[in-house]
VEXLUM-247860 format. One record per residue (C-alpha): residue in three letters; y, z, x negated; residue number from 1. Coordinates in pm, 1 decimal. Layout:
// residues N
site rest = ALA; v = Y; w = Z; u = X; nr = NUM
...
END
This chain:
// residues 85
site rest = UNK; v = 14104.3; w = 9372.1; u = -7128.8; nr = 1
site rest = UNK; v = 14138.4; w = 9639.3; u = -7393.3; nr = 2
site rest = UNK; v = 14491.0; w = 9522.1; u = -7469.2; nr = 3
site rest = UNK; v = 14573.9; w = 9539.4; u = -7098.6; nr = 4
site rest = UNK; v = 14440.3; w = 9894.9; u = -7082.4; nr = 5
site rest = UNK; v = 14645.8; w = 9989.1; u = -7385.8; nr = 6
site rest = UNK; v = 14962.4; w = 9847.3; u = -7228.5; nr = 7
site rest = UNK; v = 14893.8; w = 10035.2; u = -6905.4; nr = 8
site rest = UNK; v = 14851.1; w = 10358.3; u = -7103.2; nr = 9
site rest = UNK; v = 15172.4; w = 10303.8; u = -7298.6; nr = 10
site rest = UNK; v = 15359.8; w = 10237.4; u = -6970.2; nr = 11
site rest = UNK; v = 15280.5; w = 10591.2; u = -6853.9; nr = 12
site rest = UNK; v = 15446.3; w = 10755.2; u = -7154.8; nr = 13
site rest = UNK; v = 15777.0; w = 10917.4; u = -7052.5; nr = 14
site rest = UNK; v = 15956.4; w = 10801.2; u = -7369.3; nr = 15
site rest = UNK; v = 15907.2; w = 10435.9; u = -7264.2; nr = 16
site rest = UNK; v = 16042.4; w = 10467.9; u = -6912.5; nr = 17
site rest = UNK; v = 16353.2; w = 10255.3; u = -6979.6; nr = 18
site rest = UNK; v = 16376.0; w = 9895.7; u = -7092.5; nr = 19
site rest = UNK; v = 16058.2; w = 9920.6; u = -7297.7; nr = 20
site rest = UNK; v = 15875.0; w = 9988.6; u = -6972.9; nr = 21
site rest = UNK; v = 15998.4; w = 9657.2; u = -6835.3; nr = 22
site rest = UNK; v = 15868.2; w = 9483.5; u = -7145.6; nr = 23
site rest = UNK; v = 15533.2; w = 9654.1; u = -7103.9; nr = 24
site rest = UNK; v = 15517.0; w = 9547.8; u = -6739.9; nr = 25
site rest = UNK; v = 15585.9; w = 9187.6; u = -6843.5; nr = 26
site rest = UNK; v = 15306.9; w = 9209.7; u = -7100.3; nr = 27
site rest = UNK; v = 15076.0; w = 9351.2; u = -6834.8; nr = 28
site rest = UNK; v = 15154.3; w = 9064.1; u = -6596.5; nr = 29
site rest = UNK; v = 15101.4; w = 8805.2; u = -6870.2; nr = 30
site rest = UNK; v = 14761.8; w = 8947.6; u = -6957.9; nr = 31
site rest = UNK; v = 14666.1; w = 8962.9; u = -6591.1; nr = 32
site rest = UNK; v = 14771.3; w = 8597.8; u = -6549.8; nr = 33
site rest = UNK; v = 14560.0; w = 8494.9; u = -6848.6; nr = 34
site rest = UNK; v = 14262.8; w = 8685.7; u = -6706.7; nr = 35
site rest = UNK; v = 14298.6; w = 8512.6; u = -6368.5; nr = 36
site rest = UNK; v = 14331.1; w = 8171.5; u = -6535.1; nr = 37
site rest = UNK; v = 14017.6; w = 8235.9; u = -6738.3; nr = 38
site rest = UNK; v = 13824.8; w = 8335.4; u = -6424.3; nr = 39
site rest = UNK; v = 13941.6; w = 8020.5; u = -6241.7; nr = 40
site rest = UNK; v = 13836.8; w = 7799.9; u = -6532.7; nr = 41
site rest = UNK; v = 13493.5; w = 7963.5; u = -6537.2; nr = 42
site rest = UNK; v = 13454.7; w = 7901.4; u = -6162.7; nr = 43
site rest = UNK; v = 13553.4; w = 7536.7; u = -6206.1; nr = 44
site rest = UNK; v = 13298.6; w = 7506.5; u = -6487.8; nr = 45
site rest = UNK; v = 13024.0; w = 7647.0; u = -6264.6; nr = 46
site rest = UNK; v = 13109.0; w = 7398.6; u = -5987.6; nr = 47
site rest = UNK; v = 13108.6; w = 7104.4; u = -6228.4; nr = 48
site rest = UNK; v = 12775.1; w = 7211.8; u = -6378.3; nr = 49
site rest = UNK; v = 12622.6; w = 7244.1; u = -6031.3; nr = 50
site rest = UNK; v = 12748.5; w = 6896.7; u = -5939.8; nr = 51
site rest = UNK; v = 12593.9; w = 6755.3; u = -6257.1; nr = 52
site rest = UNK; v = 12261.0; w = 6920.8; u = -6178.6; nr = 53
site rest = UNK; v = 12268.2; w = 6791.7; u = -5820.1; nr = 54
site rest = UNK; v = 12350.1; w = 6443.2; u = -5945.4; nr = 55
site rest = UNK; v = 12059.0; w = 6455.1; u = -6191.3; nr = 56
site rest = UNK; v = 11820.9; w = 6567.8; u = -5915.4; nr = 57
site rest = UNK; v = 11944.3; w = 6291.5; u = -5685.7; nr = 58
site rest = UNK; v = 11899.1; w = 6028.8; u = -5956.4; nr = 59
site rest = UNK; v = 11539.4; w = 6139.9; u = -6002.7; nr = 60
site rest = UNK; v = 11481.6; w = 6096.6; u = -5628.5; nr = 61
site rest = UNK; v = 11651.2; w = 5756.2; u = -5628.0; nr = 62
site rest = UNK; v = 11437.2; w = 5615.1; u = -5907.2; nr = 63
site rest = UNK; v = 11212.6; w = 5483.2; u = -5637.5; nr = 64
site rest = UNK; v = 10846.9; w = 5511.5; u = -5551.0; nr = 65
site rest = UNK; v = 10598.2; w = 5418.1; u = -5817.5; nr = 66
site rest = UNK; v = 10273.3; w = 5364.6; u = -5627.0; nr = 67
site rest = UNK; v = 10198.6; w = 5160.6; u = -5314.9; nr = 68
site rest = UNK; v = 10101.0; w = 5482.8; u = -5137.7; nr = 69
site rest = UNK; v = 10448.6; w = 5629.1; u = -5204.2; nr = 70
site rest = UNK; v = 10607.5; w = 5306.9; u = -5079.9; nr = 71
site rest = UNK; v = 10411.7; w = 5327.4; u = -4752.9; nr = 72
site rest = UNK; v = 10497.3; w = 5694.7; u = -4713.0; nr = 73
site rest = UNK; v = 10867.6; w = 5623.1; u = -4762.6; nr = 74
site rest = UNK; v = 10847.5; w = 5331.2; u = -4519.5; nr = 75
site rest = UNK; v = 10682.5; w = 5548.0; u = -4251.5; nr = 76
site rest = UNK; v = 10939.6; w = 5823.9; u = -4303.2; nr = 77
site rest = UNK; v = 11220.1; w = 5570.5; u = -4266.8; nr = 78
site rest = UNK; v = 11064.8; w = 5423.8; u = -3950.3; nr = 79
site rest = UNK; v = 11031.2; w = 5770.7; u = -3797.2; nr = 80
site rest = UNK; v = 11391.7; w = 5851.8; u = -3884.9; nr = 81
site rest = UNK; v = 11513.9; w = 5528.3; u = -3728.5; nr = 82
site rest = UNK; v = 11315.4; w = 5584.1; u = -3409.5; nr = 83
site rest = UNK; v = 11435.7; w = 5943.7; u = -3367.6; nr = 84
site rest = UNK; v = 11798.0; w = 5877.7; u = -3454.8; nr = 85
END
């Protein structure tokens, strides 16, 4: 980001208004593209991490009931769901 700010500052200098200005604009666009790519990769990483956490939580729920009381509770919940749906 500091490099991008430096390029933007150099672009405003009158002595670089010609072809050097075009080069500076290209550099600015490249840095902006890299910044956008980095942000997209971070967003993808967040989504993947959230999916992994959700999967881990779901696996804990799917391990099954341990006690007979939990089995009966799950059975009653399933019966209620079947009757209402």
